[in-house]
C-alpha positions as CSV (number, residue, x, y, z in Angstrom):
1,M,-5.2,-51.8,92.7
2,K,-1.6,-51.8,91.4
3,N,-0.8,-50.5,87.9
4,E,0.3,-54.0,86.8
5,N,-2.9,-55.6,87.9
6,K,-4.9,-52.9,86.1
7,A,-3.0,-53.5,82.9
8,V,-3.6,-57.2,83.1
9,L,-7.3,-56.7,83.8
10,I,-7.6,-54.3,80.9
11,K,-5.9,-56.9,78.6
12,Y,-8.5,-59.5,79.7
13,I,-11.4,-57.2,79.2
14,V,-10.1,-56.3,75.7
15,C,-9.6,-60.0,74.8
16,F,-13.0,-60.9,76.1
17,G,-14.6,-57.9,74.2
18,V,-12.9,-58.9,70.9
19,A,-13.9,-62.5,71.3
20,S,-17.5,-61.4,72.1
21,L,-17.5,-59.3,69.0
22,I,-16.4,-62.2,66.9
23,T,-19.2,-64.3,68.5
24,L,-21.8,-61.6,67.8
25,A,-20.6,-61.4,64.2
26,V,-21.2,-65.1,63.7
27,F,-24.6,-64.7,65.3
28,W,-25.4,-61.9,62.9
29,I,-24.1,-63.8,59.8
30,K,-26.1,-66.9,60.6
31,G,-29.3,-65.0,61.6
32,F,-29.6,-65.9,65.3
33,F,-33.2,-64.7,65.9
34,T,-34.7,-66.0,62.7
35,H,-34.6,-69.8,63.5
36,S,-36.0,-72.3,65.9
37,L,-34.5,-73.2,69.3
38,A,-32.5,-76.1,67.9
39,V,-30.9,-74.0,65.2
40,N,-30.3,-71.2,67.7
41,V,-28.3,-73.5,70.0
42,Q,-26.3,-74.6,67.1
43,I,-25.6,-71.0,66.1
44,L,-24.6,-70.3,69.7
45,S,-22.2,-73.2,69.7
46,D,-20.8,-72.1,66.3
47,G,-20.2,-68.5,67.5
48,F,-18.4,-69.5,70.7
49,F,-16.4,-72.2,69.0
50,V,-15.2,-69.9,66.2
51,S,-14.0,-67.2,68.5
52,G,-12.5,-69.7,70.9
53,A,-10.7,-71.5,68.1
54,L,-9.4,-68.2,66.6
55,F,-8.1,-67.0,69.9
56,T,-6.5,-70.3,70.8
57,L,-4.8,-70.7,67.5
58,F,-3.6,-67.0,67.6
59,A,-2.1,-67.7,71.1
60,G,-0.3,-70.8,69.7
61,M,1.2,-68.7,66.8
62,L,2.3,-66.1,69.3
63,Y,4.0,-68.8,71.4
64,I,5.7,-70.3,68.3
65,S,6.9,-66.9,67.2
66,G,8.1,-66.1,70.7
67,E,10.2,-69.2,70.8
68,G,11.9,-68.4,67.5
69,G,10.0,-70.9,65.3
70,L,9.5,-68.4,62.5
71,I,13.0,-67.0,62.4
72,G,14.0,-69.3,59.5
73,I,11.1,-68.1,57.3
74,S,12.0,-64.4,58.0
75,F,15.6,-65.1,57.2
76,V,14.7,-66.6,53.8
77,L,12.3,-63.8,53.0
78,R,14.9,-61.2,54.0
79,N,17.5,-62.8,51.7
80,V,15.0,-62.9,48.8
81,V,14.3,-59.2,49.2
82,Q,18.0,-58.5,49.5
83,A,18.7,-60.4,46.3
84,F,16.5,-58.1,44.3
85,T,17.7,-54.9,46.0
86,P,20.7,-53.1,44.6
87,M,23.7,-53.5,46.9
88,G,21.5,-55.6,49.2
89,R,24.0,-58.5,49.4
90,K,26.5,-56.1,50.9
91,N,25.1,-56.5,54.4
92,H,24.8,-60.3,54.2
93,E,24.9,-62.3,57.4
94,F,24.8,-66.0,58.0
95,Y,21.8,-67.7,59.5
96,A,23.5,-68.4,62.8
97,Q,24.3,-64.7,63.3
98,Y,20.8,-63.7,62.2
99,R,19.2,-66.2,64.6
100,E,21.3,-65.1,67.5
101,R,20.5,-61.4,66.9
102,K,16.8,-62.1,66.6
103,L,16.6,-64.3,69.7
104,K,18.1,-61.5,71.7
105,S,15.4,-59.1,70.7
106,I,12.4,-61.5,71.2
107,K,10.1,-60.5,74.1
108,K,8.5,-63.3,76.1
109,A,4.9,-62.6,77.0
110,G,4.2,-62.9,80.7
111,D,0.5,-63.1,80.7
112,H,-1.7,-65.5,78.8
113,C,-4.9,-63.5,78.4
114,I,-5.4,-64.5,74.7
115,L,-5.0,-68.2,75.5
116,I,-7.2,-68.2,78.5
117,T,-10.0,-66.2,76.8
118,G,-9.7,-68.5,73.8
119,L,-9.9,-71.7,75.9
120,F,-12.9,-70.2,77.8
121,F,-14.9,-69.5,74.6
122,L,-13.8,-72.8,73.1
123,T,-15.0,-74.7,76.2
124,V,-18.4,-72.9,76.1
125,G,-18.7,-73.8,72.4
126,V,-17.9,-77.5,73.0
127,V,-20.4,-77.6,75.9
128,L,-23.1,-76.0,73.7
129,T,-22.3,-78.5,71.0
130,V,-22.7,-81.4,73.4
131,I,-26.0,-79.9,74.7
132,W,-27.2,-79.5,71.1
133,Y,-26.4,-83.1,70.2
134,V,-27.9,-84.6,73.4
135,N,-31.1,-82.6,73.3
136,F,-31.9,-82.4,69.7
137,Y,-30.5,-85.6,68.3
138,N,-31.0,-88.0,71.2
139,I,-27.7,-89.7,70.6
140,V,-26.9,-90.4,74.2
């Protein structure tokens, strides 16, 4: 196996492990083994949905940040800090210069392990939610 493939495989394993730990934390907080079957299916659905939603939202924030969507906020915060720093305004640059400098240094992520892991856990959570509603509430 190539080193690149090993690195990607390790990233997926780490993402899956962290998502599984979040799921287990939800199980532990809600008391998975202390309830009936209906409540346990609901807790399963909650655990998978929470970890999937967190990973998917985190992947979205990484995408927005990678495209330069948060550069304006960092520029404003940098100027606020410089306003209260002695001689901080000495190195003032305009927003266009700051944005151009930051866009050059942004690294684009090539793999999408966080997004794929999040969507997998989110899908499992949604499927478990549908199973819970169909079996325990007879809606359909």
